[in-house]
DRENPA-3360 file (N, C-alpha, C; in nm, 2 decimals, always signed):
BEGIN
1 = MNYTNAQL = +9.62/+18.37/+12.29/+9.56/+18.24/+12.34/+9.63/+18.20/+12.47 ~ +9.56/+18.13/+12.55/+9.61/+18.08/+12.67/+9.66/+17.94/+12.65 ~ +9.78/+17.91/+12.71/+9.84/+17.78/+12.70/+9.87/+17.73/+12.84 ~ +9.86/+17.60/+12.86/+9.91/+17.54/+12.99/+10.06/+17.54/+12.99 ~ +10.11/+17.52/+13.11/+10.26/+17.51/+13.12/+10.31/+17.39/+13.03 ~ +10.24/+17.28/+13.03/+10.28/+17.16/+12.96/+10.28/+17.20/+12.81 ~ +10.18/+17.27/+12.76/+10.18/+17.31/+12.62/+10.29/+17.40/+12.58 ~ +10.32/+17.50/+12.67/+10.43/+17.59/+12.65/+10.56/+17.52/+12.64;
9 = ESMYLDWF = +10.59/+17.43/+12.73/+10.71/+17.35/+12.73/+10.72/+17.26/+12.60 ~ +10.61/+17.20/+12.57/+10.60/+17.12/+12.45/+10.63/+17.20/+12.32 ~ +10.57/+17.32/+12.31/+10.59/+17.40/+12.19/+10.74/+17.45/+12.19 ~ +10.80/+17.48/+12.30/+10.94/+17.52/+12.30/+11.02/+17.40/+12.26 ~ +11.00/+17.28/+12.31/+11.08/+17.16/+12.27/+11.06/+17.13/+12.12 ~ +10.94/+17.15/+12.07/+10.91/+17.13/+11.93/+11.00/+17.22/+11.85 ~ +11.01/+17.35/+11.89/+11.10/+17.44/+11.82/+11.24/+17.40/+11.83 ~ +11.29/+17.37/+11.95/+11.42/+17.33/+11.98/+11.47/+17.21/+11.90;
17 = NNFLSCDA = +11.38/+17.11/+11.89/+11.42/+16.98/+11.83/+11.39/+16.98/+11.68 ~ +11.29/+17.05/+11.63/+11.24/+17.03/+11.49/+11.25/+17.14/+11.39 ~ +11.28/+17.26/+11.44/+11.28/+17.38/+11.34/+11.41/+17.44/+11.33 ~ +11.45/+17.49/+11.21/+11.57/+17.56/+11.19/+11.56/+17.71/+11.22 ~ +11.44/+17.76/+11.22/+11.42/+17.90/+11.24/+11.30/+17.93/+11.32 ~ +11.30/+18.04/+11.39/+11.18/+18.08/+11.47/+11.07/+18.12/+11.37 ~ +11.10/+18.17/+11.26/+11.00/+18.21/+11.16/+10.92/+18.09/+11.11 ~ +10.99/+17.98/+11.08/+10.92/+17.86/+11.04/+10.83/+17.80/+11.15;
25 = WRQHYNLG = +10.89/+17.80/+11.27/+10.81/+17.75/+11.39/+10.69/+17.84/+11.41 ~ +10.70/+17.97/+11.40/+10.58/+18.06/+11.43/+10.48/+18.04/+11.32 ~ +10.52/+18.02/+11.19/+10.43/+17.99/+11.08/+10.35/+17.86/+11.11 ~ +10.42/+17.76/+11.15/+10.36/+17.63/+11.18/+10.25/+17.65/+11.28 ~ +10.27/+17.73/+11.39/+10.17/+17.75/+11.49/+10.08/+17.87/+11.47 ~ +10.10/+17.94/+11.36/+10.02/+18.06/+11.32/+10.03/+18.16/+11.43 ~ +10.16/+18.20/+11.47/+10.18/+18.29/+11.58/+10.25/+18.42/+11.52 ~ +10.21/+18.53/+11.59/+10.28/+18.65/+11.56/+10.42/+18.65/+11.62;
33 = MAEGENIL = +10.50/+18.75/+11.59/+10.64/+18.76/+11.64/+10.64/+18.77/+11.79 ~ +10.57/+18.86/+11.85/+10.57/+18.88/+11.99/+10.52/+18.76/+12.07 ~ +10.40/+18.71/+12.02/+10.35/+18.59/+12.09/+10.44/+18.47/+12.08 ~ +10.50/+18.45/+11.97/+10.60/+18.34/+11.95/+10.72/+18.36/+12.04 ~ +10.77/+18.48/+12.05/+10.89/+18.50/+12.14/+10.85/+18.48/+12.29 ~ +10.73/+18.52/+12.32/+10.68/+18.50/+12.46/+10.67/+18.35/+12.49 ~ +10.61/+18.28/+12.40/+10.59/+18.13/+12.42/+10.73/+18.07/+12.43 ~ +10.82/+18.10/+12.35/+10.96/+18.04/+12.36/+11.02/+18.07/+12.49;
41 = DMGRRLNQ = +11.01/+18.20/+12.53/+11.07/+18.24/+12.66/+11.01/+18.16/+12.77 ~ +10.88/+18.15/+12.78/+10.81/+18.08/+12.89/+10.84/+17.93/+12.88 ~ +10.84/+17.88/+12.76/+10.86/+17.73/+12.75/+11.01/+17.70/+12.79 ~ +11.10/+17.79/+12.75/+11.24/+17.77/+12.78/+11.26/+17.77/+12.94 ~ +11.20/+17.87/+13.00/+11.21/+17.87/+13.15/+11.15/+17.75/+13.21 ~ +11.03/+17.71/+13.17/+10.97/+17.59/+13.22/+11.06/+17.47/+13.20 ~ +11.12/+17.45/+13.08/+11.20/+17.34/+13.05/+11.33/+17.34/+13.14 ~ +11.39/+17.46/+13.16/+11.51/+17.47/+13.24/+11.48/+17.44/+13.38;
49 = SSAGDSPS = +11.36/+17.49/+13.43/+11.33/+17.46/+13.57/+11.30/+17.31/+13.60 ~ +11.24/+17.25/+13.50/+11.22/+17.10/+13.51/+11.34/+17.02/+13.50 ~ +11.44/+17.08/+13.42/+11.57/+17.01/+13.40/+11.65/+17.02/+13.53 ~ +11.62/+17.12/+13.61/+11.70/+17.14/+13.73/+11.66/+17.05/+13.85 ~ +11.54/+16.98/+13.83/+11.50/+16.89/+13.94/+11.60/+16.78/+13.97 ~ +11.62/+16.76/+14.09/+11.71/+16.65/+14.13/+11.66/+16.58/+14.25 ~ +11.70/+16.46/+14.29/+11.78/+16.38/+14.20/+11.70/+16.32/+14.08 ~ +11.77/+16.28/+13.98/+11.70/+16.23/+13.86/+11.73/+16.09/+13.84;
57 = KYPFKRGE = +11.64/+16.01/+13.79/+11.66/+15.87/+13.75/+11.71/+15.87/+13.61 ~ +11.72/+15.98/+13.54/+11.76/+15.99/+13.40/+11.91/+16.03/+13.38 ~ +11.97/+15.98/+13.28/+12.11/+16.01/+13.26/+12.14/+16.16/+13.21 ~ +12.04/+16.22/+13.16/+12.05/+16.36/+13.11/+11.94/+16.45/+13.16 ~ +11.96/+16.58/+13.16/+11.85/+16.67/+13.19/+11.79/+16.72/+13.06 ~ +11.66/+16.76/+13.07/+11.59/+16.80/+12.95/+11.66/+16.92/+12.89 ~ +11.67/+16.90/+12.76/+11.75/+17.01/+12.67/+11.89/+16.97/+12.65 ~ +11.94/+16.87/+12.72/+12.09/+16.83/+12.70/+12.10/+16.74/+12.57;
65 = EYYTLTKN = +12.21/+16.76/+12.50/+12.23/+16.68/+12.38/+12.29/+16.54/+12.42 ~ +12.26/+16.44/+12.35/+12.32/+16.31/+12.38/+12.31/+16.22/+12.26 ~ +12.38/+16.11/+12.27/+12.38/+16.01/+12.16/+12.34/+15.87/+12.23 ~ +12.27/+15.79/+12.14/+12.23/+15.66/+12.19/+12.24/+15.56/+12.07 ~ +12.25/+15.44/+12.11/+12.24/+15.33/+12.01/+12.09/+15.28/+11.99 ~ +12.05/+15.28/+11.87/+11.91/+15.23/+11.85/+11.92/+15.07/+11.86 ~ +11.80/+15.01/+11.86/+11.80/+14.87/+11.87/+11.87/+14.80/+11.76 ~ +11.88/+14.87/+11.64/+11.96/+14.81/+11.53/+12.11/+14.85/+11.53;
73 = RHLMFTIW = +12.15/+14.91/+11.65/+12.29/+14.95/+11.67/+12.33/+15.06/+11.58 ~ +12.24/+15.15/+11.54/+12.27/+15.28/+11.48/+12.29/+15.38/+11.58 ~ +12.39/+15.46/+11.56/+12.42/+15.58/+11.65/+12.33/+15.69/+11.62 ~ +12.26/+15.74/+11.72/+12.16/+15.85/+11.70/+12.19/+15.97/+11.79 ~ +12.19/+16.09/+11.73/+12.20/+16.21/+11.81/+12.07/+16.27/+11.84 ~ +12.04/+16.32/+11.96/+11.91/+16.38/+11.99/+11.93/+16.47/+12.11 ~ +11.81/+16.53/+12.15/+11.81/+16.62/+12.27/+11.72/+16.55/+12.37 ~ +11.76/+16.55/+12.49/+11.68/+16.48/+12.60/+11.55/+16.56/+12.63;
81 = DEISEQIH = +11.44/+16.49/+12.62/+11.31/+16.56/+12.65/+11.22/+16.45/+12.71 ~ +11.09/+16.49/+12.72/+10.99/+16.39/+12.78/+10.98/+16.26/+12.70 ~ +11.00/+16.27/+12.57/+10.99/+16.14/+12.49/+11.11/+16.05/+12.53 ~ +11.23/+16.12/+12.54/+11.35/+16.04/+12.58/+11.33/+15.97/+12.72 ~ +11.26/+16.04/+12.81/+11.23/+15.99/+12.94/+11.13/+15.87/+12.93 ~ +11.03/+15.88/+12.84/+10.94/+15.76/+12.82/+11.01/+15.65/+12.76 ~ +11.10/+15.67/+12.66/+11.18/+15.56/+12.60/+11.27/+15.50/+12.71 ~ +11.33/+15.58/+12.79/+11.42/+15.53/+12.89/+11.34/+15.44/+12.99;
89 = DEDNGTRV = +11.22/+15.48/+13.03/+11.14/+15.41/+13.12/+11.09/+15.28/+13.06 ~ +11.05/+15.28/+12.93/+11.00/+15.16/+12.86/+11.12/+15.06/+12.84 ~ +11.24/+15.11/+12.82/+11.35/+15.02/+12.80/+11.41/+14.97/+12.93 ~ +11.35/+15.01/+13.04/+11.40/+14.97/+13.18/+11.54/+15.00/+13.20 ~ +11.59/+15.10/+13.14/+11.73/+15.14/+13.16/+11.83/+15.06/+13.08 ~ +11.78/+14.98/+12.98/+11.88/+14.89/+12.90/+11.94/+14.96/+12.79 ~ +11.89/+15.07/+12.74/+11.95/+15.14/+12.63/+12.08/+15.21/+12.68 ~ +12.18/+15.22/+12.58/+12.31/+15.28/+12.62/+12.30/+15.43/+12.57;
97 = YFTEEQMI = +12.34/+15.52/+12.66/+12.35/+15.66/+12.63/+12.49/+15.72/+12.64 ~ +12.52/+15.82/+12.56/+12.66/+15.87/+12.56/+12.66/+16.02/+12.55 ~ +12.75/+16.08/+12.62/+12.79/+16.22/+12.60/+12.87/+16.22/+12.47 ~ +12.89/+16.34/+12.42/+12.97/+16.35/+12.29/+13.11/+16.28/+12.31 ~ +13.18/+16.31/+12.42/+13.31/+16.25/+12.45/+13.30/+16.10/+12.45 ~ +13.20/+16.05/+12.52/+13.19/+15.90/+12.53/+13.16/+15.84/+12.40 ~ +13.08/+15.91/+12.32/+13.04/+15.86/+12.18/+13.17/+15.85/+12.10 ~ +13.25/+15.96/+12.10/+13.38/+15.95/+12.02/+13.47/+15.84/+12.06;
105 = EFVKNNTL = +13.48/+15.81/+12.19/+13.56/+15.70/+12.24/+13.50/+15.57/+12.20 ~ +13.37/+15.56/+12.20/+13.30/+15.44/+12.16/+13.32/+15.41/+12.01 ~ +13.31/+15.51/+11.93/+13.32/+15.49/+11.78/+13.47/+15.45/+11.75 ~ +13.56/+15.50/+11.82/+13.70/+15.47/+11.80/+13.73/+15.32/+11.83 ~ +13.65/+15.26/+11.92/+13.67/+15.12/+11.96/+13.57/+15.02/+11.91 ~ +13.47/+15.07/+11.83/+13.37/+14.98/+11.78/+13.33/+15.01/+11.63 ~ +13.28/+14.91/+11.57/+13.23/+14.93/+11.43/+13.08/+14.95/+11.43 ~ +13.04/+15.06/+11.37/+12.89/+15.09/+11.37/+12.85/+15.09/+11.22;
113 = HPVS = +12.72/+15.08/+11.20/+12.66/+15.09/+11.07/+12.60/+15.23/+11.06 ~ +12.64/+15.30/+10.95/+12.58/+15.44/+10.94/+12.43/+15.44/+10.92 ~ +12.37/+15.54/+10.97/+12.22/+15.55/+10.95/+12.20/+15.61/+10.81 ~ +12.12/+15.55/+10.73/+12.10/+15.60/+10.59/+11.97/+15.68/+10.58;
% end
């Protein structure tokens, strides 16, 4: 099947963010092993090339891990992707973002409510 570059990158990010194994991801998309590997390879390359664009108005590149505080002040771990960029744009840059090191320092100095 033919996929657009946007679809390939989206499928790669879906695997990266939401699946524990390639097998489960391939079953979800009803893909064979070779086709699944090709899609992941192409999607990864597209994502990495888009992550390398600069300068960026975003605090992280696509595929990078980060932490943020939700509106309820819950600490959340996630991977930077196009949805993160949309949230960043909608919040007009008011949301706080952390690297792992910054998050550890923040937790040492603040009281947070655990996410249940």
